[in-house]
mmCIF file of the N, C-alpha and C atoms, coordinates in Angstrom:
data_MODEL
# 
_entry.id   MODEL 
# 
loop_
_atom_site.group_PDB 
_atom_site.id 
_atom_site.type_symbol 
_atom_site.label_atom_id 
_atom_site.label_alt_id 
_atom_site.label_comp_id 
_atom_site.label_asym_id 
_atom_site.label_entity_id 
_atom_site.label_seq_id 
_atom_site.pdbx_PDB_ins_code 
_atom_site.Cartn_x 
_atom_site.Cartn_y 
_atom_site.Cartn_z 
_atom_site.occupancy 
_atom_site.B_iso_or_equiv 
_atom_site.pdbx_formal_charge 
_atom_site.auth_seq_id 
_atom_site.auth_comp_id 
_atom_site.auth_asym_id 
_atom_site.auth_atom_id 
_atom_site.pdbx_PDB_model_num 
ATOM 1   N N  . MET A 1 1  ? -165.900 51.939 284.525 1.00 0.00 ? 1  MET A N  1 
ATOM 2   C CA . MET A 1 1  ? -167.001 52.330 285.365 1.00 0.00 ? 1  MET A CA 1 
ATOM 3   C C  . MET A 1 1  ? -167.366 51.216 286.339 1.00 0.00 ? 1  MET A C  1 
ATOM 4   N N  . SER A 1 2  ? -167.120 49.982 285.959 1.00 0.00 ? 2  SER A N  1 
ATOM 5   C CA . SER A 1 2  ? -167.465 48.885 286.850 1.00 0.00 ? 2  SER A CA 1 
ATOM 6   C C  . SER A 1 2  ? -166.492 48.804 288.029 1.00 0.00 ? 2  SER A C  1 
ATOM 7   N N  . GLN A 1 3  ? -165.315 49.395 287.902 1.00 0.00 ? 3  GLN A N  1 
ATOM 8   C CA . GLN A 1 3  ? -164.323 49.376 288.976 1.00 0.00 ? 3  GLN A CA 1 
ATOM 9   C C  . GLN A 1 3  ? -164.655 50.389 290.079 1.00 0.00 ? 3  GLN A C  1 
ATOM 10  N N  . GLU A 1 4  ? -165.424 51.398 289.795 1.00 0.00 ? 4  GLU A N  1 
ATOM 11  C CA . GLU A 1 4  ? -165.680 52.482 290.748 1.00 0.00 ? 4  GLU A CA 1 
ATOM 12  C C  . GLU A 1 4  ? -166.344 52.021 292.046 1.00 0.00 ? 4  GLU A C  1 
ATOM 13  N N  . PRO A 1 5  ? -167.419 51.240 292.060 1.00 0.00 ? 5  PRO A N  1 
ATOM 14  C CA . PRO A 1 5  ? -168.007 50.824 293.335 1.00 0.00 ? 5  PRO A CA 1 
ATOM 15  C C  . PRO A 1 5  ? -167.075 49.938 294.153 1.00 0.00 ? 5  PRO A C  1 
ATOM 16  N N  . VAL A 1 6  ? -166.277 49.129 293.501 1.00 0.00 ? 6  VAL A N  1 
ATOM 17  C CA . VAL A 1 6  ? -165.361 48.256 294.227 1.00 0.00 ? 6  VAL A CA 1 
ATOM 18  C C  . VAL A 1 6  ? -164.307 49.090 294.954 1.00 0.00 ? 6  VAL A C  1 
ATOM 19  N N  . ARG A 1 7  ? -163.815 50.149 294.344 1.00 0.00 ? 7  ARG A N  1 
ATOM 20  C CA . ARG A 1 7  ? -162.823 51.006 294.981 1.00 0.00 ? 7  ARG A CA 1 
ATOM 21  C C  . ARG A 1 7  ? -163.408 51.671 296.229 1.00 0.00 ? 7  ARG A C  1 
ATOM 22  N N  . TRP A 1 8  ? -164.641 52.157 296.116 1.00 0.00 ? 8  TRP A N  1 
ATOM 23  C CA . TRP A 1 8  ? -165.272 52.786 297.282 1.00 0.00 ? 8  TRP A CA 1 
ATOM 24  C C  . TRP A 1 8  ? -165.483 51.766 298.396 1.00 0.00 ? 8  TRP A C  1 
ATOM 25  N N  . LEU A 1 9  ? -165.857 50.559 298.012 1.00 0.00 ? 9  LEU A N  1 
ATOM 26  C CA . LEU A 1 9  ? -166.059 49.511 299.004 1.00 0.00 ? 9  LEU A CA 1 
ATOM 27  C C  . LEU A 1 9  ? -164.731 49.123 299.663 1.00 0.00 ? 9  LEU A C  1 
ATOM 28  N N  . ASP A 1 10 ? -163.681 49.025 298.876 1.00 0.00 ? 10 ASP A N  1 
ATOM 29  C CA . ASP A 1 10 ? -162.361 48.723 299.442 1.00 0.00 ? 10 ASP A CA 1 
ATOM 30  C C  . ASP A 1 10 ? -161.902 49.828 300.383 1.00 0.00 ? 10 ASP A C  1 
ATOM 31  N N  . ARG A 1 11 ? -162.131 51.061 300.014 1.00 0.00 ? 11 ARG A N  1 
ATOM 32  C CA . ARG A 1 11 ? -161.751 52.187 300.856 1.00 0.00 ? 11 ARG A CA 1 
ATOM 33  C C  . ARG A 1 11 ? -162.552 52.174 302.155 1.00 0.00 ? 11 ARG A C  1 
ATOM 34  N N  . LEU A 1 12 ? -163.830 51.877 302.072 1.00 0.00 ? 12 LEU A N  1 
ATOM 35  C CA . LEU A 1 12 ? -164.681 51.817 303.259 1.00 0.00 ? 12 LEU A CA 1 
ATOM 36  C C  . LEU A 1 12 ? -164.238 50.693 304.194 1.00 0.00 ? 12 LEU A C  1 
ATOM 37  N N  . VAL A 1 13 ? -163.916 49.543 303.633 1.00 0.00 ? 13 VAL A N  1 
ATOM 38  C CA . VAL A 1 13 ? -163.435 48.422 304.442 1.00 0.00 ? 13 VAL A CA 1 
ATOM 39  C C  . VAL A 1 13 ? -162.099 48.775 305.091 1.00 0.00 ? 13 VAL A C  1 
ATOM 40  N N  . GLY A 1 14 ? -161.242 49.439 304.359 1.00 0.00 ? 14 GLY A N  1 
ATOM 41  C CA . GLY A 1 14 ? -159.954 49.858 304.909 1.00 0.00 ? 14 GLY A CA 1 
ATOM 42  C C  . GLY A 1 14 ? -160.112 50.838 306.058 1.00 0.00 ? 14 GLY A C  1 
ATOM 43  N N  . VAL A 1 15 ? -161.020 51.793 305.925 1.00 0.00 ? 15 VAL A N  1 
ATOM 44  C CA . VAL A 1 15 ? -161.266 52.758 306.994 1.00 0.00 ? 15 VAL A CA 1 
ATOM 45  C C  . VAL A 1 15 ? -161.853 52.057 308.214 1.00 0.00 ? 15 VAL A C  1 
ATOM 46  N N  . CYS A 1 16 ? -162.773 51.156 308.001 1.00 0.00 ? 16 CYS A N  1 
ATOM 47  C CA . CYS A 1 16 ? -163.379 50.421 309.123 1.00 0.00 ? 16 CYS A CA 1 
ATOM 48  C C  . CYS A 1 16 ? -162.347 49.575 309.859 1.00 0.00 ? 16 CYS A C  1 
ATOM 49  N N  . LEU A 1 17 ? -161.469 48.915 309.129 1.00 0.00 ? 17 LEU A N  1 
ATOM 50  C CA . LEU A 1 17 ? -160.427 48.122 309.770 1.00 0.00 ? 17 LEU A CA 1 
ATOM 51  C C  . LEU A 1 17 ? -159.440 49.003 310.525 1.00 0.00 ? 17 LEU A C  1 
ATOM 52  N N  . THR A 1 18 ? -159.133 50.175 309.988 1.00 0.00 ? 18 THR A N  1 
ATOM 53  C CA . THR A 1 18 ? -158.243 51.106 310.674 1.00 0.00 ? 18 THR A CA 1 
ATOM 54  C C  . THR A 1 18 ? -158.850 51.572 311.986 1.00 0.00 ? 18 THR A C  1 
ATOM 55  N N  . ILE A 1 19 ? -160.138 51.881 311.965 1.00 0.00 ? 19 ILE A N  1 
ATOM 56  C CA . ILE A 1 19 ? -160.827 52.294 313.189 1.00 0.00 ? 19 ILE A CA 1 
ATOM 57  C C  . ILE A 1 19 ? -160.860 51.150 314.192 1.00 0.00 ? 19 ILE A C  1 
ATOM 58  N N  . LEU A 1 20 ? -161.093 49.952 313.727 1.00 0.00 ? 20 LEU A N  1 
ATOM 59  C CA . LEU A 1 20 ? -161.119 48.779 314.617 1.00 0.00 ? 20 LEU A CA 1 
ATOM 60  C C  . LEU A 1 20 ? -159.764 48.540 315.271 1.00 0.00 ? 20 LEU A C  1 
ATOM 61  N N  . VAL A 1 21 ? -158.693 48.626 314.493 1.00 0.00 ? 21 VAL A N  1 
ATOM 62  C CA . VAL A 1 21 ? -157.351 48.427 315.044 1.00 0.00 ? 21 VAL A CA 1 
ATOM 63  C C  . VAL A 1 21 ? -157.014 49.544 316.034 1.00 0.00 ? 21 VAL A C  1 
ATOM 64  N N  . GLY A 1 22 ? -157.406 50.775 315.721 1.00 0.00 ? 22 GLY A N  1 
ATOM 65  C CA . GLY A 1 22 ? -157.174 51.887 316.642 1.00 0.00 ? 22 GLY A CA 1 
ATOM 66  C C  . GLY A 1 22 ? -157.911 51.703 317.955 1.00 0.00 ? 22 GLY A C  1 
ATOM 67  N N  . ALA A 1 23 ? -159.153 51.259 317.874 1.00 0.00 ? 23 ALA A N  1 
ATOM 68  C CA . ALA A 1 23 ? -159.935 51.020 319.093 1.00 0.00 ? 23 ALA A CA 1 
ATOM 69  C C  . ALA A 1 23 ? -159.331 49.890 319.921 1.00 0.00 ? 23 ALA A C  1 
ATOM 70  N N  . ALA A 1 24 ? -158.848 48.852 319.262 1.00 0.00 ? 24 ALA A N  1 
ATOM 71  C CA . ALA A 1 24 ? -158.204 47.750 319.984 1.00 0.00 ? 24 ALA A CA 1 
ATOM 72  C C  . ALA A 1 24 ? -156.919 48.220 320.653 1.00 0.00 ? 24 ALA A C  1 
ATOM 73  N N  . ALA A 1 25 ? -156.146 49.062 319.979 1.00 0.00 ? 25 ALA A N  1 
ATOM 74  C CA . ALA A 1 25 ? -154.905 49.578 320.561 1.00 0.00 ? 25 ALA A CA 1 
ATOM 75  C C  . ALA A 1 25 ? -155.193 50.444 321.780 1.00 0.00 ? 25 ALA A C  1 
ATOM 76  N N  . ILE A 1 26 ? -156.224 51.270 321.713 1.00 0.00 ? 26 ILE A N  1 
ATOM 77  C CA . ILE A 1 26 ? -156.596 52.101 322.860 1.00 0.00 ? 26 ILE A CA 1 
ATOM 78  C C  . ILE A 1 26 ? -157.062 51.230 324.013 1.00 0.00 ? 26 ILE A C  1 
ATOM 79  N N  . SER A 1 27 ? -157.830 50.205 323.713 1.00 0.00 ? 27 SER A N  1 
ATOM 80  C CA . SER A 1 27 ? -158.305 49.305 324.757 1.00 0.00 ? 27 SER A CA 1 
ATOM 81  C C  . SER A 1 27 ? -157.149 48.585 325.442 1.00 0.00 ? 27 SER A C  1 
ATOM 82  N N  . ILE A 1 28 ? -156.199 48.114 324.672 1.00 0.00 ? 28 ILE A N  1 
ATOM 83  C CA . ILE A 1 28 ? -155.032 47.438 325.251 1.00 0.00 ? 28 ILE A CA 1 
ATOM 84  C C  . ILE A 1 28 ? -154.225 48.408 326.098 1.00 0.00 ? 28 ILE A C  1 
ATOM 85  N N  . ALA A 1 29 ? -154.048 49.644 325.633 1.00 0.00 ? 29 ALA A N  1 
ATOM 86  C CA . ALA A 1 29 ? -153.297 50.638 326.398 1.00 0.00 ? 29 ALA A CA 1 
ATOM 87  C C  . ALA A 1 29 ? -153.981 50.950 327.723 1.00 0.00 ? 29 ALA A C  1 
ATOM 88  N N  . VAL A 1 30 ? -155.299 51.065 327.716 1.00 0.00 ? 30 VAL A N  1 
ATOM 89  C CA . VAL A 1 30 ? -156.036 51.351 328.948 1.00 0.00 ? 30 VAL A CA 1 
ATOM 90  C C  . VAL A 1 30 ? -155.903 50.193 329.927 1.00 0.00 ? 30 VAL A C  1 
ATOM 91  N N  . HIS A 1 31 ? -156.004 48.963 329.458 1.00 0.00 ? 31 HIS A N  1 
ATOM 92  C CA . HIS A 1 31 ? -155.860 47.808 330.345 1.00 0.00 ? 31 HIS A CA 1 
ATOM 93  C C  . HIS A 1 31 ? -154.449 47.727 330.923 1.00 0.00 ? 31 HIS A C  1 
ATOM 94  N N  . LEU A 1 32 ? -153.452 48.063 330.114 1.00 0.00 ? 32 LEU A N  1 
ATOM 95  C CA . LEU A 1 32 ? -152.074 48.052 330.590 1.00 0.00 ? 32 LEU A CA 1 
ATOM 96  C C  . LEU A 1 32 ? -151.867 49.106 331.674 1.00 0.00 ? 32 LEU A C  1 
ATOM 97  N N  . ILE A 1 33 ? -152.389 50.295 331.468 1.00 0.00 ? 33 ILE A N  1 
ATOM 98  C CA . ILE A 1 33 ? -152.262 51.352 332.472 1.00 0.00 ? 33 ILE A CA 1 
ATOM 99  C C  . ILE A 1 33 ? -153.014 50.977 333.744 1.00 0.00 ? 33 ILE A C  1 
ATOM 100 N N  . GLU A 1 34 ? -154.182 50.381 333.606 1.00 0.00 ? 34 GLU A N  1 
ATOM 101 C CA . GLU A 1 34 ? -154.939 49.956 334.793 1.00 0.00 ? 34 GLU A CA 1 
ATOM 102 C C  . GLU A 1 34 ? -154.177 48.920 335.603 1.00 0.00 ? 34 GLU A C  1 
ATOM 103 N N  . SER A 1 35 ? -153.471 48.026 334.943 1.00 0.00 ? 35 SER A N  1 
ATOM 104 C CA . SER A 1 35 ? -152.762 46.977 335.663 1.00 0.00 ? 35 SER A CA 1 
ATOM 105 C C  . SER A 1 35 ? -151.505 47.497 336.345 1.00 0.00 ? 35 SER A C  1 
ATOM 106 N N  . VAL A 1 36 ? -150.914 48.562 335.835 1.00 0.00 ? 36 VAL A N  1 
ATOM 107 C CA . VAL A 1 36 ? -149.670 49.093 336.372 1.00 0.00 ? 36 VAL A CA 1 
ATOM 108 C C  . VAL A 1 36 ? -149.920 50.277 337.302 1.00 0.00 ? 36 VAL A C  1 
ATOM 109 N N  . TRP A 1 37 ? -151.118 50.841 337.286 1.00 0.00 ? 37 TRP A N  1 
ATOM 110 C CA . TRP A 1 37 ? -151.418 52.084 337.983 1.00 0.00 ? 37 TRP A CA 1 
ATOM 111 C C  . TRP A 1 37 ? -151.119 52.024 339.479 1.00 0.00 ? 37 TRP A C  1 
ATOM 112 N N  . ALA A 1 38 ? -151.537 50.985 340.159 1.00 0.00 ? 38 ALA A N  1 
ATOM 113 C CA . ALA A 1 38 ? -151.361 50.905 341.613 1.00 0.00 ? 38 ALA A CA 1 
ATOM 114 C C  . ALA A 1 38 ? -149.879 50.870 341.977 1.00 0.00 ? 38 ALA A C  1 
ATOM 115 N N  . SER A 1 39 ? -149.110 50.046 341.310 1.00 0.00 ? 39 SER A N  1 
ATOM 116 C CA . SER A 1 39 ? -147.687 49.976 341.632 1.00 0.00 ? 39 SER A CA 1 
ATOM 117 C C  . SER A 1 39 ? -146.971 51.269 341.258 1.00 0.00 ? 39 SER A C  1 
ATOM 118 N N  . LEU A 1 40 ? -147.404 51.918 340.199 1.00 0.00 ? 40 LEU A N  1 
ATOM 119 C CA . LEU A 1 40 ? -146.800 53.189 339.806 1.00 0.00 ? 40 LEU A CA 1 
ATOM 120 C C  . LEU A 1 40 ? -147.057 54.269 340.857 1.00 0.00 ? 40 LEU A C  1 
ATOM 121 N N  . VAL A 1 41 ? -148.263 54.320 341.393 1.00 0.00 ? 41 VAL A N  1 
ATOM 122 C CA . VAL A 1 41 ? -148.587 55.286 342.438 1.00 0.00 ? 41 VAL A CA 1 
ATOM 123 C C  . VAL A 1 41 ? -147.770 55.008 343.698 1.00 0.00 ? 41 VAL A C  1 
ATOM 124 N N  . ILE A 1 42 ? -147.603 53.739 344.048 1.00 0.00 ? 42 ILE A N  1 
ATOM 125 C CA . ILE A 1 42 ? -146.818 53.377 345.229 1.00 0.00 ? 42 ILE A CA 1 
ATOM 126 C C  . ILE A 1 42 ? -145.353 53.775 345.035 1.00 0.00 ? 42 ILE A C  1 
ATOM 127 N N  . ILE A 1 43 ? -144.806 53.525 343.869 1.00 0.00 ? 43 ILE A N  1 
ATOM 128 C CA . ILE A 1 43 ? -143.411 53.873 343.601 1.00 0.00 ? 43 ILE A CA 1 
ATOM 129 C C  . ILE A 1 43 ? -143.209 55.380 343.670 1.00 0.00 ? 43 ILE A C  1 
ATOM 130 N N  . VAL A 1 44 ? -144.106 56.142 343.070 1.00 0.00 ? 44 VAL A N  1 
ATOM 131 C CA . VAL A 1 44 ? -143.990 57.596 343.101 1.00 0.00 ? 44 VAL A CA 1 
ATOM 132 C C  . VAL A 1 44 ? -144.161 58.112 344.526 1.00 0.00 ? 44 VAL A C  1 
ATOM 133 N N  . GLY A 1 45 ? -145.084 57.535 345.284 1.00 0.00 ? 45 GLY A N  1 
ATOM 134 C CA . GLY A 1 45 ? -145.291 57.951 346.667 1.00 0.00 ? 45 GLY A CA 1 
ATOM 135 C C  . GLY A 1 45 ? -144.074 57.686 347.534 1.00 0.00 ? 45 GLY A C  1 
ATOM 136 N N  . VAL A 1 46 ? -143.473 56.522 347.396 1.00 0.00 ? 46 VAL A N  1 
ATOM 137 C CA . VAL A 1 46 ? -142.271 56.188 348.171 1.00 0.00 ? 46 VAL A CA 1 
ATOM 138 C C  . VAL A 1 46 ? -141.119 57.110 347.766 1.00 0.00 ? 46 VAL A C  1 
ATOM 139 N N  . GLY A 1 47 ? -140.991 57.368 346.483 1.00 0.00 ? 47 GLY A N  1 
ATOM 140 C CA . GLY A 1 47 ? -139.943 58.279 346.013 1.00 0.00 ? 47 GLY A CA 1 
ATOM 141 C C  . GLY A 1 47 ? -140.127 59.685 346.554 1.00 0.00 ? 47 GLY A C  1 
ATOM 142 N N  . ALA A 1 48 ? -141.355 60.165 346.591 1.00 0.00 ? 48 ALA A N  1 
ATOM 143 C CA . ALA A 1 48 ? -141.631 61.493 347.140 1.00 0.00 ? 48 ALA A CA 1 
ATOM 144 C C  . ALA A 1 48 ? -141.344 61.535 348.637 1.00 0.00 ? 48 ALA A C  1 
ATOM 145 N N  . PHE A 1 49 ? -141.686 60.472 349.349 1.00 0.00 ? 49 PHE A N  1 
ATOM 146 C CA . PHE A 1 49 ? -141.424 60.409 350.789 1.00 0.00 ? 49 PHE A CA 1 
ATOM 147 C C  . PHE A 1 49 ? -139.922 60.420 351.063 1.00 0.00 ? 49 PHE A C  1 
ATOM 148 N N  . ILE A 1 50 ? -139.162 59.670 350.296 1.00 0.00 ? 50 ILE A N  1 
ATOM 149 C CA . ILE A 1 50 ? -137.711 59.643 350.473 1.00 0.00 ? 50 ILE A CA 1 
ATOM 150 C C  . ILE A 1 50 ? -137.103 61.007 350.163 1.00 0.00 ? 50 ILE A C  1 
ATOM 151 N N  . ALA A 1 51 ? -137.573 61.645 349.097 1.00 0.00 ? 51 ALA A N  1 
ATOM 152 C CA . ALA A 1 51 ? -137.054 62.964 348.740 1.00 0.00 ? 51 ALA A CA 1 
ATOM 153 C C  . ALA A 1 51 ? -137.369 63.985 349.832 1.00 0.00 ? 51 ALA A C  1 
ATOM 154 N N  . LEU A 1 52 ? -138.562 63.929 350.383 1.00 0.00 ? 52 LEU A N  1 
ATOM 155 C CA . LEU A 1 52 ? -138.935 64.839 351.459 1.00 0.00 ? 52 LEU A CA 1 
ATOM 156 C C  . LEU A 1 52 ? -138.095 64.585 352.707 1.00 0.00 ? 52 LEU A C  1 
ATOM 157 N N  . ALA A 1 53 ? -137.864 63.325 353.037 1.00 0.00 ? 53 ALA A N  1 
ATOM 158 C CA . ALA A 1 53 ? -137.043 62.993 354.205 1.00 0.00 ? 53 ALA A CA 1 
ATOM 159 C C  . ALA A 1 53 ? -135.614 63.474 354.017 1.00 0.00 ? 53 ALA A C  1 
ATOM 160 N N  . VAL A 1 54 ? -135.072 63.312 352.830 1.00 0.00 ? 54 VAL A N  1 
ATOM 161 C CA . VAL A 1 54 ? -133.709 63.777 352.567 1.00 0.00 ? 54 VAL A CA 1 
ATOM 162 C C  . VAL A 1 54 ? -133.640 65.294 352.678 1.00 0.00 ? 54 VAL A C  1 
ATOM 163 N N  . LEU A 1 55 ? -134.616 66.000 352.147 1.00 0.00 ? 55 LEU A N  1 
ATOM 164 C CA . LEU A 1 55 ? -134.621 67.459 352.242 1.00 0.00 ? 55 LEU A CA 1 
ATOM 165 C C  . LEU A 1 55 ? -134.733 67.926 353.689 1.00 0.00 ? 55 LEU A C  1 
ATOM 166 N N  . LEU A 1 56 ? -135.595 67.290 354.467 1.00 0.00 ? 56 LEU A N  1 
ATOM 167 C CA . LEU A 1 56 ? -135.744 67.671 355.866 1.00 0.00 ? 56 LEU A CA 1 
ATOM 168 C C  . LEU A 1 56 ? -134.472 67.386 356.659 1.00 0.00 ? 56 LEU A C  1 
ATOM 169 N N  . LEU A 1 57 ? -133.888 66.220 356.465 1.00 0.00 ? 57 LEU A N  1 
ATOM 170 C CA . LEU A 1 57 ? -132.653 65.893 357.172 1.00 0.00 ? 57 LEU A CA 1 
ATOM 171 C C  . LEU A 1 57 ? -131.512 66.808 356.762 1.00 0.00 ? 57 LEU A C  1 
ATOM 172 N N  . HIS A 1 58 ? -131.445 67.131 355.503 1.00 0.00 ? 58 HIS A N  1 
ATOM 173 C CA . HIS A 1 58 ? -130.391 68.018 355.014 1.00 0.00 ? 58 HIS A CA 1 
ATOM 174 C C  . HIS A 1 58 ? -130.552 69.420 355.602 1.00 0.00 ? 58 HIS A C  1 
ATOM 175 N N  . SER A 1 59 ? -131.781 69.908 355.669 1.00 0.00 ? 59 SER A N  1 
ATOM 176 C CA . SER A 1 59 ? -131.989 71.242 356.236 1.00 0.00 ? 59 SER A CA 1 
ATOM 177 C C  . SER A 1 59 ? -131.715 71.245 357.735 1.00 0.00 ? 59 SER A C  1 
ATOM 178 N N  . ARG A 1 60 ? -131.974 70.154 358.426 1.00 0.00 ? 60 ARG A N  1 
ATOM 179 C CA . ARG A 1 60 ? -131.684 70.063 359.858 1.00 0.00 ? 60 ARG A CA 1 
ATOM 180 C C  . ARG A 1 60 ? -130.189 70.031 360.106 1.00 0.00 ? 60 ARG A C  1 
ATOM 181 N N  . TRP A 1 61 ? -129.462 69.311 359.314 1.00 0.00 ? 61 TRP A N  1 
ATOM 182 C CA . TRP A 1 61 ? -128.025 69.185 359.510 1.00 0.00 ? 61 TRP A CA 1 
ATOM 183 C C  . TRP A 1 61 ? -127.292 70.459 359.120 1.00 0.00 ? 61 TRP A C  1 
ATOM 184 N N  . ARG A 1 62 ? -127.875 71.248 358.249 1.00 0.00 ? 62 ARG A N  1 
ATOM 185 C CA . ARG A 1 62 ? -127.255 72.515 357.852 1.00 0.00 ? 62 ARG A CA 1 
ATOM 186 C C  . ARG A 1 62 ? -127.226 73.507 359.006 1.00 0.00 ? 62 ARG A C  1 
ATOM 187 N N  . ARG A 1 63 ? -128.203 73.432 359.885 1.00 0.00 ? 63 ARG A N  1 
ATOM 188 C CA . ARG A 1 63 ? -128.283 74.370 361.012 1.00 0.00 ? 63 ARG A CA 1 
ATOM 189 C C  . ARG A 1 63 ? -127.133 74.169 361.977 1.00 0.00 ? 63 ARG A C  1 
ATOM 190 N N  . TRP A 1 64 ? -126.679 72.948 362.129 1.00 0.00 ? 64 TRP A N  1 
ATOM 191 C CA . TRP A 1 64 ? -125.610 72.681 363.079 1.00 0.00 ? 64 TRP A CA 1 
ATOM 192 C C  . TRP A 1 64 ? -124.375 73.276 362.527 1.00 0.00 ? 64 TRP A C  1 
# 
């Protein structure tokens, strides 16, 4: 019977540490995405522009 409160306390500490580690992982992921976001948008924008230019040039050359 004396072991019962210690088990509940250990379980509570384990749950709290799990939540803390999860929150830290989410925070790190958000900071990583924030730091890469601008360059990612630029890369996708340039890729879309190149794809559009290739499609337009290809459709123009097909007419000839």
